[in-house]
C-alpha positions in Angstrom: 8.1 -29.7 -1.0 8.5 -28.2 -4.5 10.9 -25.3 -4.9 8.3 -22.9 -6.1 6.1 -23.7 -3.1 9.0 -23.0 -0.7 9.8 -19.7 -2.6 6.1 -18.7 -2.3 6.1 -19.4 1.5 9.3 -17.5 2.0 8.1 -14.6 0.0 4.8 -14.4 1.9 6.8 -14.6 5.2 9.0 -11.7 4.1 6.0 -9.7 3.1 4.6 -10.3 6.6 7.8 -9.2 8.2 8.0 -6.1 6.0 4.5 -5.1 7.0 5.6 -5.4 10.6 8.2 -2.7 10.3 7.0 0.5 11.9 6.9 3.8 9.9 9.3 5.4 12.4 11.9 2.7 11.6 11.4 3.2 7.9 11.9 7.0 8.1 14.8 6.7 10.6 16.7 4.3 8.3 15.5 5.6 4.9 19.1 5.6 3.4 19.9 2.1 4.6 19.0 -1.1 2.8 16.9 -3.8 4.3 19.9 -5.9 5.1 21.3 -3.2 7.4 18.1 -2.7 9.3 17.1 -4.1 12.7 14.3 -6.6 12.5 11.3 -5.8 14.7 11.4 -7.3 18.1 7.6 -7.8 18.2 4.7 -7.7 15.8 1.8 -5.4 16.6 -1.5 -7.2 16.6 -4.4 -5.3 15.1 -2.5 -2.2 14.0 -2.6 -0.9 10.4 0.2 -1.9 8.1 2.9 0.8 7.7 1.8 1.8 4.2 -1.8 2.1 5.3 -0.8 4.1 8.4 1.1 6.7 6.5 -1.5 6.9 3.7 -4.2 7.5 6.3 -2.1 10.3 7.9 -1.2 11.9 4.6 2.5 11.5 5.1 3.8 11.8 1.5 7.5 11.3 2.4 6.9 8.1 4.3 4.9 6.7 1.4 7.8 7.5 -0.9 10.2 5.8 1.4 8.0 2.6 1.5 7.6 2.6 -2.2 11.4 2.9 -2.7 11.8 -0.1 -0.3 9.6 -2.4 -2.4 11.5 -1.7 -5.7 13.3 -5.0 -5.4 10.1 -7.0 -5.0 8.9 -9.2 -7.8 6.0 -7.8 -9.7 3.6 -10.3 -8.1 4.9 -9.5 -4.6 4.6 -5.8 -5.2 0.9 -6.3 -6.2 0.3 -8.3 -3.0 1.9 -5.6 -0.9 0.3 -2.6 -2.6 -3.2 -4.0 -2.7 -3.2 -5.6 0.7 -6.2 -4.8 3.0 -5.5 -3.5 6.5 -8.1 -1.9 8.7 -10.9 -2.7 6.2 -9.4 -1.0 3.2 -6.3 -0.7 1.0 -3.7 2.0 1.3 -5.2 3.7 -1.7 -8.6 3.7 0.1 -6.9 5.3 3.2 -5.3 8.0 1.0 -8.7 8.7 -0.7 -10.5 9.0 2.7 -7.8 11.3 3.9 -8.1 13.4 0.8 -4.4 13.2 0.0 -4.3 13.6 -3.8 -0.4 13.5 -3.8 -0.4 10.1 -2.1 -3.2 8.8 -4.4 -1.0 9.9 -7.4 2.0 8.2 -5.9 0.1 4.9 -5.5 -1.7 4.9 -8.8 1.6 5.4 -10.6 2.6 2.0 -9.4 1.7 -0.4 -12.2 0.7 -3.2 -9.8 -1.9 -1.1 -8.0 -5.5 -2.4 -8.4 -7.8 0.7 -8.3 -10.8 -1.7 -8.2 -9.6 -3.6 -5.1 -12.0 -3.2 -2.2 -11.5 -4.0 1.5 -14.6 -6.2 1.9 -18.3 -6.8 1.2 -19.4 -3.2 1.7 -16.2 -1.5 0.6 -16.1 0.6 -2.6 -13.5 0.7 -5.4 -11.4 3.9 -5.6 -13.5 6.0 -7.9 -16.8 5.4 -6.0 -15.0 5.9 -2.7 -13.6 9.2 -3.8 -17.1 10.3 -4.8 -18.7 9.1 -1.6 -16.0 10.9 0.5 -16.7 14.1 -1.5 -13.2 14.2 -3.0 -13.9 15.5 -6.6 -10.2 16.3 -7.4 -9.2 12.7 -6.5 -12.1 11.4 -8.6 -10.9 13.5 -11.5 -7.3 12.2 -11.0 -8.5 8.6 -11.0 -10.6 9.2 -14.2 -7.7 10.8 -15.9 -4.9 8.5 -14.8 -6.7 5.1 -14.6 -9.5 5.4 -17.2 -8.5 2.0 -18.8 -8.5 0.1 -15.5 -11.6 1.5 -13.6 -14.5 -0.8 -13.2 -16.9 1.5 -11.3 
């Protein structure tokens, strides 16, 4: 197997393990590095990924902790993590549905975020989702901050 293939497989596995961490563990150990943390003993089946959970609940501090944790990821892995779909939408979509402008701002400041990413066939990109969910302030934020990347 070629080295870049092995590296890709290992990277995807590590992303999967990272997604398996619970939000509680992230918050409890927010000052520790990943090397010091306890690996999860089991992986939850159909639950939302941690970033999606906290975005859906409007937990700004937890989103900040998770974003700090991914600082050491490569640019490509950050993009995969930030734009992953869980529960039918992205973390950005969850924050928009929740109406959490502060989380939306945190996420769109990440250069790897794809504001046009949808969660499936019937899903909407960020701007259209904000309009559908009657979140005019978030729609304005998206227009102001992401005007060069919006495809709505």
